[in-house]
ChimeraX commands (.cxc) that place a marker at each C-alpha (Angstrom):
marker #1 position 3.61,-33.32,31.29 radius 0.5
marker #1 position 3.50,-30.61,33.91 radius 0.5
marker #1 position 0.97,-27.97,34.84 radius 0.5
marker #1 position 2.14,-24.39,34.57 radius 0.5
marker #1 position 1.13,-20.76,34.61 radius 0.5
marker #1 position 3.37,-18.46,32.59 radius 0.5
marker #1 position 3.46,-15.30,30.47 radius 0.5
marker #1 position 5.92,-15.19,27.57 radius 0.5
marker #1 position 6.22,-11.43,27.23 radius 0.5
marker #1 position 8.04,-11.07,30.54 radius 0.5
marker #1 position 11.57,-11.99,31.57 radius 0.5
marker #1 position 12.41,-15.40,32.97 radius 0.5
marker #1 position 13.08,-13.88,36.38 radius 0.5
marker #1 position 9.69,-12.16,36.43 radius 0.5
marker #1 position 7.81,-15.24,35.26 radius 0.5
marker #1 position 9.19,-17.63,37.92 radius 0.5
marker #1 position 7.07,-20.50,36.65 radius 0.5
marker #1 position 5.60,-22.69,39.37 radius 0.5
marker #1 position 4.56,-26.17,38.31 radius 0.5
marker #1 position 2.57,-27.58,41.20 radius 0.5
marker #1 position 1.39,-30.79,39.54 radius 0.5
marker #1 position 3.34,-33.27,37.43 radius 0.5
marker #1 position 2.58,-36.58,35.73 radius 0.5
marker #1 position 5.33,-38.94,34.67 radius 0.5
marker #1 position 5.35,-42.26,32.90 radius 0.5
marker #1 position 3.67,-44.14,35.74 radius 0.5
marker #1 position 3.78,-41.75,38.67 radius 0.5
marker #1 position 2.21,-38.49,39.84 radius 0.5
marker #1 position 3.65,-35.63,41.89 radius 0.5
marker #1 position 2.14,-32.71,43.81 radius 0.5
marker #1 position 3.81,-29.72,45.45 radius 0.5
marker #1 position 1.90,-28.62,48.54 radius 0.5
marker #1 position 1.47,-25.08,49.83 radius 0.5
marker #1 position 4.03,-25.59,52.60 radius 0.5
marker #1 position 6.75,-26.51,50.09 radius 0.5
marker #1 position 6.62,-30.26,50.73 radius 0.5
marker #1 position 6.02,-32.78,47.96 radius 0.5
marker #1 position 4.03,-36.01,47.71 radius 0.5
marker #1 position 4.08,-38.68,45.00 radius 0.5
marker #1 position 2.32,-41.89,44.08 radius 0.5
marker #1 position 2.75,-44.61,41.50 radius 0.5
marker #1 position 5.66,-46.66,40.22 radius 0.5
marker #1 position 8.72,-46.24,42.43 radius 0.5
marker #1 position 11.01,-48.67,40.66 radius 0.5
marker #1 position 13.88,-46.17,40.54 radius 0.5
marker #1 position 12.98,-44.09,43.58 radius 0.5
marker #1 position 11.09,-41.47,41.58 radius 0.5
marker #1 position 8.51,-41.19,44.36 radius 0.5
marker #1 position 11.06,-40.69,47.15 radius 0.5
marker #1 position 10.21,-37.02,47.67 radius 0.5
marker #1 position 9.05,-36.92,51.29 radius 0.5
marker #1 position 12.30,-35.33,52.59 radius 0.5
marker #1 position 11.97,-32.38,50.21 radius 0.5
marker #1 position 11.17,-28.92,51.56 radius 0.5
marker #1 position 10.94,-25.32,50.32 radius 0.5
marker #1 position 9.93,-26.61,46.89 radius 0.5
marker #1 position 8.04,-24.24,44.59 radius 0.5
marker #1 position 7.82,-26.39,41.44 radius 0.5
marker #1 position 7.98,-30.03,40.38 radius 0.5
marker #1 position 8.53,-31.95,37.15 radius 0.5
marker #1 position 8.17,-35.63,36.33 radius 0.5
marker #1 position 10.30,-37.33,33.72 radius 0.5
marker #1 position 9.38,-39.71,30.93 radius 0.5
marker #1 position 6.18,-39.81,28.96 radius 0.5
marker #1 position 7.36,-42.83,26.99 radius 0.5
marker #1 position 5.02,-45.83,26.95 radius 0.5
marker #1 position 7.47,-48.55,25.92 radius 0.5
marker #1 position 7.79,-51.30,28.52 radius 0.5
marker #1 position 11.59,-51.05,28.58 radius 0.5
marker #1 position 11.46,-47.44,29.77 radius 0.5
marker #1 position 9.35,-47.89,32.89 radius 0.5
marker #1 position 11.81,-46.08,35.14 radius 0.5
marker #1 position 11.49,-42.35,35.63 radius 0.5
marker #1 position 12.72,-39.42,37.70 radius 0.5
marker #1 position 11.30,-36.46,39.58 radius 0.5
marker #1 position 12.74,-32.96,39.81 radius 0.5
marker #1 position 12.04,-30.18,42.29 radius 0.5
marker #1 position 12.79,-26.46,42.21 radius 0.5
marker #1 position 13.48,-24.76,45.53 radius 0.5
marker #1 position 12.60,-21.20,46.45 radius 0.5
marker #1 position 16.29,-20.26,46.49 radius 0.5
marker #1 position 16.71,-21.19,42.82 radius 0.5
marker #1 position 18.43,-24.50,43.39 radius 0.5
marker #1 position 17.18,-27.87,42.14 radius 0.5
marker #1 position 17.00,-31.40,43.45 radius 0.5
marker #1 position 16.06,-34.71,41.86 radius 0.5
marker #1 position 15.39,-38.34,42.65 radius 0.5
marker #1 position 14.90,-41.52,40.65 radius 0.5
marker #1 position 16.40,-42.96,37.50 radius 0.5
marker #1 position 19.72,-41.36,36.56 radius 0.5
marker #1 position 21.43,-43.67,34.11 radius 0.5
marker #1 position 22.20,-40.72,31.80 radius 0.5
marker #1 position 22.83,-38.19,34.55 radius 0.5
marker #1 position 19.32,-36.74,34.39 radius 0.5
marker #1 position 19.25,-36.15,38.15 radius 0.5
marker #1 position 22.60,-34.31,38.22 radius 0.5
marker #1 position 21.09,-30.92,39.07 radius 0.5
marker #1 position 22.52,-30.11,42.49 radius 0.5
marker #1 position 24.99,-27.59,41.08 radius 0.5
marker #1 position 22.34,-25.54,39.29 radius 0.5
marker #1 position 21.75,-22.01,40.56 radius 0.5
marker #1 position 19.33,-19.14,39.81 radius 0.5
marker #1 position 16.80,-21.54,38.29 radius 0.5
marker #1 position 13.25,-20.24,37.74 radius 0.5
marker #1 position 11.65,-23.21,35.96 radius 0.5
marker #1 position 12.28,-26.91,35.42 radius 0.5
marker #1 position 11.20,-29.52,32.89 radius 0.5
marker #1 position 11.80,-33.25,32.66 radius 0.5
marker #1 position 11.72,-35.61,29.70 radius 0.5
marker #1 position 12.85,-39.15,29.06 radius 0.5
marker #1 position 16.28,-39.33,30.75 radius 0.5
marker #1 position 16.62,-35.54,30.44 radius 0.5
marker #1 position 16.20,-32.56,32.77 radius 0.5
marker #1 position 16.18,-28.92,31.69 radius 0.5
marker #1 position 16.35,-25.77,33.79 radius 0.5
marker #1 position 15.57,-22.15,32.96 radius 0.5
marker #1 position 17.82,-19.54,34.55 radius 0.5
marker #1 position 16.74,-16.10,35.71 radius 0.5
marker #1 position 18.79,-14.50,32.94 radius 0.5
marker #1 position 16.88,-16.38,30.24 radius 0.5
marker #1 position 19.57,-18.96,29.53 radius 0.5
marker #1 position 18.93,-22.70,29.75 radius 0.5
marker #1 position 20.83,-25.63,31.27 radius 0.5
marker #1 position 20.31,-29.31,30.59 radius 0.5
marker #1 position 21.56,-32.66,31.80 radius 0.5
marker #1 position 20.95,-36.26,30.79 radius 0.5
marker #1 position 20.64,-38.06,27.49 radius 0.5
marker #1 position 22.16,-36.17,24.56 radius 0.5
marker #1 position 21.94,-38.70,21.71 radius 0.5
marker #1 position 19.15,-36.87,19.90 radius 0.5
marker #1 position 20.40,-33.36,20.65 radius 0.5
marker #1 position 17.75,-32.66,23.27 radius 0.5
marker #1 position 20.34,-31.07,25.57 radius 0.5
marker #1 position 21.78,-28.73,22.92 radius 0.5
marker #1 position 20.48,-25.61,24.65 radius 0.5
marker #1 position 23.71,-23.85,25.58 radius 0.5
marker #1 position 23.25,-21.05,23.04 radius 0.5
marker #1 position 19.64,-20.30,23.88 radius 0.5
marker #1 position 18.88,-16.88,25.36 radius 0.5
marker #1 position 15.87,-14.73,26.12 radius 0.5
marker #1 position 13.89,-17.81,27.12 radius 0.5
marker #1 position 10.83,-17.57,29.37 radius 0.5
marker #1 position 9.31,-21.06,29.19 radius 0.5
marker #1 position 10.60,-24.60,28.63 radius 0.5
marker #1 position 9.22,-28.09,28.04 radius 0.5
marker #1 position 10.66,-31.56,27.51 radius 0.5
marker #1 position 9.32,-34.40,25.42 radius 0.5
marker #1 position 10.80,-37.85,25.16 radius 0.5
marker #1 position 13.60,-36.88,22.81 radius 0.5
marker #1 position 13.17,-33.16,22.23 radius 0.5
marker #1 position 13.22,-29.88,24.14 radius 0.5
marker #1 position 11.09,-26.84,23.39 radius 0.5
marker #1 position 11.23,-23.24,24.60 radius 0.5
marker #1 position 9.43,-19.93,24.28 radius 0.5
marker #1 position 11.39,-16.72,23.77 radius 0.5
marker #1 position 10.60,-13.40,25.39 radius 0.5
marker #1 position 9.18,-12.15,22.08 radius 0.5
marker #1 position 6.65,-14.99,21.91 radius 0.5
marker #1 position 8.43,-17.10,19.31 radius 0.5
marker #1 position 9.41,-20.71,19.89 radius 0.5
marker #1 position 12.42,-22.90,19.25 radius 0.5
marker #1 position 13.22,-26.56,19.70 radius 0.5
marker #1 position 16.04,-29.07,19.55 radius 0.5
marker #1 position 16.29,-32.84,19.44 radius 0.5
marker #1 position 14.57,-35.64,17.58 radius 0.5
marker #1 position 12.32,-34.44,14.75 radius 0.5
marker #1 position 11.10,-37.81,13.50 radius 0.5
marker #1 position 7.48,-36.65,13.22 radius 0.5
marker #1 position 8.05,-32.90,12.89 radius 0.5
marker #1 position 7.71,-32.30,16.62 radius 0.5
marker #1 position 10.41,-29.62,16.59 radius 0.5
marker #1 position 8.90,-27.65,13.68 radius 0.5
marker #1 position 7.94,-24.67,15.83 radius 0.5
marker #1 position 10.07,-21.94,14.24 radius 0.5
marker #1 position 7.06,-20.25,12.64 radius 0.5
marker #1 position 5.06,-20.01,15.84 radius 0.5
marker #1 position 4.41,-16.49,17.13 radius 0.5
marker #1 position 2.54,-14.94,20.03 radius 0.5
marker #1 position 3.19,-18.07,22.10 radius 0.5
marker #1 position 2.82,-17.94,25.88 radius 0.5
marker #1 position 3.37,-21.58,26.80 radius 0.5
marker #1 position 4.50,-24.95,25.47 radius 0.5
marker #1 position 4.25,-28.61,26.37 radius 0.5
marker #1 position 5.94,-31.60,24.74 radius 0.5
marker #1 position 4.85,-35.22,24.47 radius 0.5
marker #1 position 6.37,-38.35,23.01 radius 0.5
marker #1 position 6.42,-37.22,19.38 radius 0.5
marker #1 position 4.32,-34.05,19.40 radius 0.5
marker #1 position 4.53,-30.48,20.69 radius 0.5
marker #1 position 1.71,-28.18,21.78 radius 0.5
marker #1 position 1.82,-24.39,21.97 radius 0.5
marker #1 position -0.51,-21.97,23.70 radius 0.5
marker #1 position -1.11,-18.65,21.97 radius 0.5
marker #1 position -1.56,-15.43,23.92 radius 0.5
marker #1 position -5.13,-15.19,22.60 radius 0.5
marker #1 position -6.06,-18.54,24.16 radius 0.5
marker #1 position -5.92,-20.63,21.00 radius 0.5
marker #1 position -3.72,-23.70,20.66 radius 0.5
marker #1 position -1.37,-25.03,17.99 radius 0.5
marker #1 position 0.32,-28.42,17.70 radius 0.5
marker #1 position 2.89,-30.16,15.50 radius 0.5
marker #1 position 4.27,-33.67,15.23 radius 0.5
marker #1 position 2.69,-37.09,15.35 radius 0.5
marker #1 position -1.10,-36.95,15.02 radius 0.5
marker #1 position -1.74,-40.67,14.62 radius 0.5
marker #1 position -4.11,-40.70,17.61 radius 0.5
marker #1 position -5.52,-37.22,17.12 radius 0.5
marker #1 position -3.26,-35.69,19.77 radius 0.5
marker #1 position -2.71,-32.62,17.57 radius 0.5
marker #1 position -6.41,-31.96,16.92 radius 0.5
marker #1 position -6.48,-28.74,18.95 radius 0.5
marker #1 position -7.36,-26.03,16.43 radius 0.5
marker #1 position -10.94,-25.66,17.66 radius 0.5
marker #1 position -10.01,-24.94,21.27 radius 0.5
marker #1 position -10.61,-21.42,22.55 radius 0.5
marker #1 position -10.11,-19.45,25.79 radius 0.5
marker #1 position -7.35,-21.81,26.91 radius 0.5
marker #1 position -5.06,-20.86,29.80 radius 0.5
marker #1 position -2.68,-23.85,29.85 radius 0.5
marker #1 position -1.84,-27.00,27.91 radius 0.5
marker #1 position -0.28,-30.34,28.80 radius 0.5
marker #1 position 1.04,-33.00,26.43 radius 0.5
marker #1 position 1.13,-36.64,27.46 radius 0.5
marker #1 position 2.65,-39.48,25.51 radius 0.5
marker #1 position 0.00,-39.49,22.77 radius 0.5
marker #1 position -2.74,-37.31,24.23 radius 0.5
marker #1 position -3.17,-33.59,24.88 radius 0.5
marker #1 position -5.03,-31.67,27.58 radius 0.5
marker #1 position -6.09,-28.04,27.75 radius 0.5
marker #1 position -7.47,-25.97,30.62 radius 0.5
marker #1 position -10.05,-23.31,29.80 radius 0.5
marker #1 position -10.74,-20.01,31.51 radius 0.5
marker #1 position -13.90,-21.52,32.99 radius 0.5
marker #1 position -12.00,-24.27,34.79 radius 0.5
marker #1 position -13.12,-26.98,32.38 radius 0.5
marker #1 position -10.67,-29.37,30.73 radius 0.5
marker #1 position -10.50,-30.65,27.15 radius 0.5
marker #1 position -8.70,-33.78,26.00 radius 0.5
marker #1 position -7.78,-35.25,22.64 radius 0.5
marker #1 position -5.70,-38.14,21.39 radius 0.5
marker #1 position -5.25,-41.68,22.63 radius 0.5
marker #1 position -7.97,-42.62,25.11 radius 0.5
marker #1 position -7.27,-46.32,25.51 radius 0.5
marker #1 position -7.06,-45.98,29.27 radius 0.5
marker #1 position -9.56,-43.15,29.67 radius 0.5
marker #1 position -6.88,-40.47,29.97 radius 0.5
marker #1 position -9.01,-38.08,27.91 radius 0.5
marker #1 position -12.16,-38.61,30.00 radius 0.5
marker #1 position -11.85,-35.20,31.64 radius 0.5
marker #1 position -14.97,-33.45,30.37 radius 0.5
marker #1 position -16.74,-33.74,33.72 radius 0.5
marker #1 position -13.98,-31.99,35.65 radius 0.5
marker #1 position -14.87,-28.53,36.96 radius 0.5
marker #1 position -13.13,-25.87,39.00 radius 0.5
marker #1 position -9.71,-26.93,37.71 radius 0.5
marker #1 position -6.75,-24.56,38.08 radius 0.5
marker #1 position -3.86,-26.71,36.80 radius 0.5
marker #1 position -3.41,-29.82,34.65 radius 0.5
marker #1 position -0.74,-32.42,33.95 radius 0.5
marker #1 position -0.51,-35.24,31.41 radius 0.5
marker #1 position 1.54,-38.39,31.82 radius 0.5
marker #1 position 2.10,-41.37,29.57 radius 0.5
marker #1 position -1.39,-42.77,29.95 radius 0.5
marker #1 position -2.99,-40.73,32.73 radius 0.5
marker #1 position -4.14,-37.17,33.38 radius 0.5
marker #1 position -4.26,-35.01,36.51 radius 0.5
marker #1 position -6.22,-31.93,37.47 radius 0.5
marker #1 position -5.85,-29.61,40.45 radius 0.5
marker #1 position -9.10,-28.15,41.76 radius 0.5
marker #1 position -9.47,-24.65,43.16 radius 0.5
marker #1 position -9.99,-26.16,46.62 radius 0.5
marker #1 position -6.56,-27.82,46.44 radius 0.5
marker #1 position -7.77,-31.37,45.82 radius 0.5
marker #1 position -6.68,-33.47,42.85 radius 0.5
marker #1 position -8.57,-35.56,40.29 radius 0.5
marker #1 position -7.18,-38.16,37.92 radius 0.5
marker #1 position -8.19,-40.17,34.87 radius 0.5
marker #1 position -6.54,-42.94,32.90 radius 0.5
marker #1 position -4.19,-45.82,33.59 radius 0.5
marker #1 position -4.10,-46.82,37.25 radius 0.5
marker #1 position -2.10,-50.04,37.05 radius 0.5
marker #1 position 0.78,-48.55,39.07 radius 0.5
marker #1 position -1.44,-46.53,41.45 radius 0.5
marker #1 position -0.52,-43.33,39.61 radius 0.5
marker #1 position -4.13,-42.16,39.89 radius 0.5
marker #1 position -4.29,-42.74,43.64 radius 0.5
marker #1 position -4.76,-39.04,44.37 radius 0.5
marker #1 position -8.20,-38.90,45.99 radius 0.5
marker #1 position -6.74,-38.01,49.38 radius 0.5
marker #1 position -4.32,-35.42,48.04 radius 0.5
marker #1 position -4.56,-31.73,48.87 radius 0.5
marker #1 position -2.18,-28.83,48.36 radius 0.5
marker #1 position -2.70,-27.90,52.00 radius 0.5
marker #1 position -1.43,-30.71,54.27 radius 0.5
marker #1 position -4.01,-32.15,56.65 radius 0.5
marker #1 position -3.49,-31.32,60.31 radius 0.5
marker #1 position -3.67,-34.18,62.80 radius 0.5
marker link #1:1,2 radius 0.2
marker link #1:2,3 radius 0.2
marker link #1:3,4 radius 0.2
marker link #1:4,5 radius 0.2
marker link #1:5,6 radius 0.2
marker link #1:6,7 radius 0.2
marker link #1:7,8 radius 0.2
marker link #1:8,9 radius 0.2
marker link #1:9,10 radius 0.2
marker link #1:10,11 radius 0.2
marker link #1:11,12 radius 0.2
marker link #1:12,13 radius 0.2
marker link #1:13,14 radius 0.2
marker link #1:14,15 radius 0.2
marker link #1:15,16 radius 0.2
marker link #1:16,17 radius 0.2
marker link #1:17,18 radius 0.2
marker link #1:18,19 radius 0.2
marker link #1:19,20 radius 0.2
marker link #1:20,21 radius 0.2
marker link #1:21,22 radius 0.2
marker link #1:22,23 radius 0.2
marker link #1:23,24 radius 0.2
marker link #1:24,25 radius 0.2
marker link #1:25,26 radius 0.2
marker link #1:26,27 radius 0.2
marker link #1:27,28 radius 0.2
marker link #1:28,29 radius 0.2
marker link #1:29,30 radius 0.2
marker link #1:30,31 radius 0.2
marker link #1:31,32 radius 0.2
marker link #1:32,33 radius 0.2
marker link #1:33,34 radius 0.2
marker link #1:34,35 radius 0.2
marker link #1:35,36 radius 0.2
marker link #1:36,37 radius 0.2
marker link #1:37,38 radius 0.2
marker link #1:38,39 radius 0.2
marker link #1:39,40 radius 0.2
marker link #1:40,41 radius 0.2
marker link #1:41,42 radius 0.2
marker link #1:42,43 radius 0.2
marker link #1:43,44 radius 0.2
marker link #1:44,45 radius 0.2
marker link #1:45,46 radius 0.2
marker link #1:46,47 radius 0.2
marker link #1:47,48 radius 0.2
marker link #1:48,49 radius 0.2
marker link #1:49,50 radius 0.2
marker link #1:50,51 radius 0.2
marker link #1:51,52 radius 0.2
marker link #1:52,53 radius 0.2
marker link #1:53,54 radius 0.2
marker link #1:54,55 radius 0.2
marker link #1:55,56 radius 0.2
marker link #1:56,57 radius 0.2
marker link #1:57,58 radius 0.2
marker link #1:58,59 radius 0.2
marker link #1:59,60 radius 0.2
marker link #1:60,61 radius 0.2
marker link #1:61,62 radius 0.2
marker link #1:62,63 radius 0.2
marker link #1:63,64 radius 0.2
marker link #1:64,65 radius 0.2
marker link #1:65,66 radius 0.2
marker link #1:66,67 radius 0.2
marker link #1:67,68 radius 0.2
marker link #1:68,69 radius 0.2
marker link #1:69,70 radius 0.2
marker link #1:70,71 radius 0.2
marker link #1:71,72 radius 0.2
marker link #1:72,73 radius 0.2
marker link #1:73,74 radius 0.2
marker link #1:74,75 radius 0.2
marker link #1:75,76 radius 0.2
marker link #1:76,77 radius 0.2
marker link #1:77,78 radius 0.2
marker link #1:78,79 radius 0.2
marker link #1:79,80 radius 0.2
marker link #1:80,81 radius 0.2
marker link #1:81,82 radius 0.2
marker link #1:82,83 radius 0.2
marker link #1:83,84 radius 0.2
marker link #1:84,85 radius 0.2
marker link #1:85,86 radius 0.2
marker link #1:86,87 radius 0.2
marker link #1:87,88 radius 0.2
marker link #1:88,89 radius 0.2
marker link #1:89,90 radius 0.2
marker link #1:90,91 radius 0.2
marker link #1:91,92 radius 0.2
marker link #1:92,93 radius 0.2
marker link #1:93,94 radius 0.2
marker link #1:94,95 radius 0.2
marker link #1:95,96 radius 0.2
marker link #1:96,97 radius 0.2
marker link #1:97,98 radius 0.2
marker link #1:98,99 radius 0.2
marker link #1:99,100 radius 0.2
marker link #1:100,101 radius 0.2
marker link #1:101,102 radius 0.2
marker link #1:102,103 radius 0.2
marker link #1:103,104 radius 0.2
marker link #1:104,105 radius 0.2
marker link #1:105,106 radius 0.2
marker link #1:106,107 radius 0.2
marker link #1:107,108 radius 0.2
marker link #1:108,109 radius 0.2
marker link #1:109,110 radius 0.2
marker link #1:110,111 radius 0.2
marker link #1:111,112 radius 0.2
marker link #1:112,113 radius 0.2
marker link #1:113,114 radius 0.2
marker link #1:114,115 radius 0.2
marker link #1:115,116 radius 0.2
marker link #1:116,117 radius 0.2
marker link #1:117,118 radius 0.2
marker link #1:118,119 radius 0.2
marker link #1:119,120 radius 0.2
marker link #1:120,121 radius 0.2
marker link #1:121,122 radius 0.2
marker link #1:122,123 radius 0.2
marker link #1:123,124 radius 0.2
marker link #1:124,125 radius 0.2
marker link #1:125,126 radius 0.2
marker link #1:126,127 radius 0.2
marker link #1:127,128 radius 0.2
marker link #1:128,129 radius 0.2
marker link #1:129,130 radius 0.2
marker link #1:130,131 radius 0.2
marker link #1:131,132 radius 0.2
marker link #1:132,133 radius 0.2
marker link #1:133,134 radius 0.2
marker link #1:134,135 radius 0.2
marker link #1:135,136 radius 0.2
marker link #1:136,137 radius 0.2
marker link #1:137,138 radius 0.2
marker link #1:138,139 radius 0.2
marker link #1:139,140 radius 0.2
marker link #1:140,141 radius 0.2
marker link #1:141,142 radius 0.2
marker link #1:142,143 radius 0.2
marker link #1:143,144 radius 0.2
marker link #1:144,145 radius 0.2
marker link #1:145,146 radius 0.2
marker link #1:146,147 radius 0.2
marker link #1:147,148 radius 0.2
marker link #1:148,149 radius 0.2
marker link #1:149,150 radius 0.2
marker link #1:150,151 radius 0.2
marker link #1:151,152 radius 0.2
marker link #1:152,153 radius 0.2
marker link #1:153,154 radius 0.2
marker link #1:154,155 radius 0.2
marker link #1:155,156 radius 0.2
marker link #1:156,157 radius 0.2
marker link #1:157,158 radius 0.2
marker link #1:158,159 radius 0.2
marker link #1:159,160 radius 0.2
marker link #1:160,161 radius 0.2
marker link #1:161,162 radius 0.2
marker link #1:162,163 radius 0.2
marker link #1:163,164 radius 0.2
marker link #1:164,165 radius 0.2
marker link #1:165,166 radius 0.2
marker link #1:166,167 radius 0.2
marker link #1:167,168 radius 0.2
marker link #1:168,169 radius 0.2
marker link #1:169,170 radius 0.2
marker link #1:170,171 radius 0.2
marker link #1:171,172 radius 0.2
marker link #1:172,173 radius 0.2
marker link #1:173,174 radius 0.2
marker link #1:174,175 radius 0.2
marker link #1:175,176 radius 0.2
marker link #1:176,177 radius 0.2
marker link #1:177,178 radius 0.2
marker link #1:178,179 radius 0.2
marker link #1:179,180 radius 0.2
marker link #1:180,181 radius 0.2
marker link #1:181,182 radius 0.2
marker link #1:182,183 radius 0.2
marker link #1:183,184 radius 0.2
marker link #1:184,185 radius 0.2
marker link #1:185,186 radius 0.2
marker link #1:186,187 radius 0.2
marker link #1:187,188 radius 0.2
marker link #1:188,189 radius 0.2
marker link #1:189,190 radius 0.2
marker link #1:190,191 radius 0.2
marker link #1:191,192 radius 0.2
marker link #1:192,193 radius 0.2
marker link #1:193,194 radius 0.2
marker link #1:194,195 radius 0.2
marker link #1:195,196 radius 0.2
marker link #1:196,197 radius 0.2
marker link #1:197,198 radius 0.2
marker link #1:198,199 radius 0.2
marker link #1:199,200 radius 0.2
marker link #1:200,201 radius 0.2
marker link #1:201,202 radius 0.2
marker link #1:202,203 radius 0.2
marker link #1:203,204 radius 0.2
marker link #1:204,205 radius 0.2
marker link #1:205,206 radius 0.2
marker link #1:206,207 radius 0.2
marker link #1:207,208 radius 0.2
marker link #1:208,209 radius 0.2
marker link #1:209,210 radius 0.2
marker link #1:210,211 radius 0.2
marker link #1:211,212 radius 0.2
marker link #1:212,213 radius 0.2
marker link #1:213,214 radius 0.2
marker link #1:214,215 radius 0.2
marker link #1:215,216 radius 0.2
marker link #1:216,217 radius 0.2
marker link #1:217,218 radius 0.2
marker link #1:218,219 radius 0.2
marker link #1:219,220 radius 0.2
marker link #1:220,221 radius 0.2
marker link #1:221,222 radius 0.2
marker link #1:222,223 radius 0.2
marker link #1:223,224 radius 0.2
marker link #1:224,225 radius 0.2
marker link #1:225,226 radius 0.2
marker link #1:226,227 radius 0.2
marker link #1:227,228 radius 0.2
marker link #1:228,229 radius 0.2
marker link #1:229,230 radius 0.2
marker link #1:230,231 radius 0.2
marker link #1:231,232 radius 0.2
marker link #1:232,233 radius 0.2
marker link #1:233,234 radius 0.2
marker link #1:234,235 radius 0.2
marker link #1:235,236 radius 0.2
marker link #1:236,237 radius 0.2
marker link #1:237,238 radius 0.2
marker link #1:238,239 radius 0.2
marker link #1:239,240 radius 0.2
marker link #1:240,241 radius 0.2
marker link #1:241,242 radius 0.2
marker link #1:242,243 radius 0.2
marker link #1:243,244 radius 0.2
marker link #1:244,245 radius 0.2
marker link #1:245,246 radius 0.2
marker link #1:246,247 radius 0.2
marker link #1:247,248 radius 0.2
marker link #1:248,249 radius 0.2
marker link #1:249,250 radius 0.2
marker link #1:250,251 radius 0.2
marker link #1:251,252 radius 0.2
marker link #1:252,253 radius 0.2
marker link #1:253,254 radius 0.2
marker link #1:254,255 radius 0.2
marker link #1:255,256 radius 0.2
marker link #1:256,257 radius 0.2
marker link #1:257,258 radius 0.2
marker link #1:258,259 radius 0.2
marker link #1:259,260 radius 0.2
marker link #1:260,261 radius 0.2
marker link #1:261,262 radius 0.2
marker link #1:262,263 radius 0.2
marker link #1:263,264 radius 0.2
marker link #1:264,265 radius 0.2
marker link #1:265,266 radius 0.2
marker link #1:266,267 radius 0.2
marker link #1:267,268 radius 0.2
marker link #1:268,269 radius 0.2
marker link #1:269,270 radius 0.2
marker link #1:270,271 radius 0.2
marker link #1:271,272 radius 0.2
marker link #1:272,273 radius 0.2
marker link #1:273,274 radius 0.2
marker link #1:274,275 radius 0.2
marker link #1:275,276 radius 0.2
marker link #1:276,277 radius 0.2
marker link #1:277,278 radius 0.2
marker link #1:278,279 radius 0.2
marker link #1:279,280 radius 0.2
marker link #1:280,281 radius 0.2
marker link #1:281,282 radius 0.2
marker link #1:282,283 radius 0.2
marker link #1:283,284 radius 0.2
marker link #1:284,285 radius 0.2
marker link #1:285,286 radius 0.2
marker link #1:286,287 radius 0.2
marker link #1:287,288 radius 0.2
marker link #1:288,289 radius 0.2
marker link #1:289,290 radius 0.2
marker link #1:290,291 radius 0.2
marker link #1:291,292 radius 0.2
marker link #1:292,293 radius 0.2
marker link #1:293,294 radius 0.2
marker link #1:294,295 radius 0.2
marker link #1:295,296 radius 0.2
marker link #1:296,297 radius 0.2
view
């Protein structure tokens, strides 16, 4: 769901993951170089009300669920001082992050928010029905990701662990090794190996787990039922559901970060501009004028 750049063999404090681009259910978010944030798309619950934010170094967008009754979402920001802030839907307390401290990374799922502390421990708030917030005993963590009903993490030693709903085997990551990054979708989980190959588990009904042929990958992003990967050359691969054109990313070049939402995809170019593909019914792909460096009047 979010774009990231992280190395699993280092401590959480050293990694200090910075997610500059995020795609939610029906909205998109970008952190700019000056620490401000912009958003576009569905604002039914105030998930796009980010203009007052400042000193933000990372963003996350909640909900990759496609069901019509889960249209609301939330947005989370990580400040340079290690605190967090959030806006939008909070029926399960998913925006209750103001008391968090020493946070180095954030992730957002469906009605859930997870934070990684500098000491490698993890905090979570929001929906707990499926066990997605059962992270209190985790330690030595360097990367985190949230799906709809599950939470995934990478340990310092490159192994992975997960908690929450396992309806389609999306939490079956215990055998993964040499992992440097993870991303979680609706019912699938994607892992990036240190050698640039990719692994996936869970629901593959739309081909969203067909990633074994990918090579030289630097980051991965899981949407609701599609998966994106960014290569060392700045090209992007997509697999899975393409009903709305969310996997039509082959023509993108010079990409440095990616994000996958419910039915849309985002890419950040090296020049700081943003491209999008997929569902645009809520203006979530209205990013043509975006840039990481704010325009001067």
